[in-house]
N, C-alpha and C positions, 0 to 999 in steps of 0.2 A: 360488273364488279372490277374495281381496279386491282392491279397485281398486288398480291400479298402472299406471304409465306409463313409457314410454321417450321420451327427448328425443334426437333425432338432429340433428346439425349438419354441414353440408357446406360447407367453405371452398373454393369453386371459383375458377377463374380469371376467370369472367365474372359470377358471382353468389354470394351467401351464402344458403344455404337452411337452413330449420329445419322439422322435422316432429315432432308429438307422436303416438305410437301408444299404444293401450290394451293391456291384457294379452293380448288376442286378436289383436293385429296390425292392428287397424283404425285408419286415420288419423283422428285427432280434430281436427287443425288443421295447417295448413302456411303458411309465409311465405317470401318470397324478395325480396331486394333486390339491385339491380345494383351491381357493383363498378366503381370508377373506376380504371383503370390509368394510372400515371404513367410517362412516357418521359423520363428525365433526360438521356440522351445517345443518339445513334444506336446501335441494336443492343441497348439495355437497356430493360427493362420492370420496373416495381416496383409492388407493392401495399402501401401504408403499413399497418403492423401495427395502428395505432389505428383505421383504417377497418374492418379485420376485427373488431376488438373491438366497435366501435360498432354495426356492422350486426348482429353476432351478438346483442348485448344487445337491440336493437330487435326482431329476429325472435323471440327467445325470449319477450319480453314479449307480443308480438302473439299467438303461439301459445297461451300460457297464458291470456290474456284470451279469445280466440276459442273455445278448447276448454272453457272454464269448469271447469277441473279445479283441485284443491287442489295447489299446487306441492310440498307436502310428500309427495305420493304419487308423485312422480317417483323411481323406484328406480334408474334407470341413465341415463347420458348417453353417447352415442356421437358421436365427432368424427372426421371424415375430411377429408383434404386431399391435393392433388397439387401439390407445390411442388418446384422445382428449386433447386439451390444455385449 
């Protein structure tokens, strides 16, 4: 099997996480950054979308750098999130 990688992103309520797996399911790198929750009014909580974007980009860059893989060999990206409306 040629080298291939999966990039997984988890947009959580307390942190944004990213993991790179190789074709055998072995973790090659992982990164996590804490999310800052904004409370605009009593009973409301928000996470600015730009914060998700910025943290995701930073974590992906860190994972690619630390795993020392060719980003062109990432064959799939999985994203999950638990958000209410």
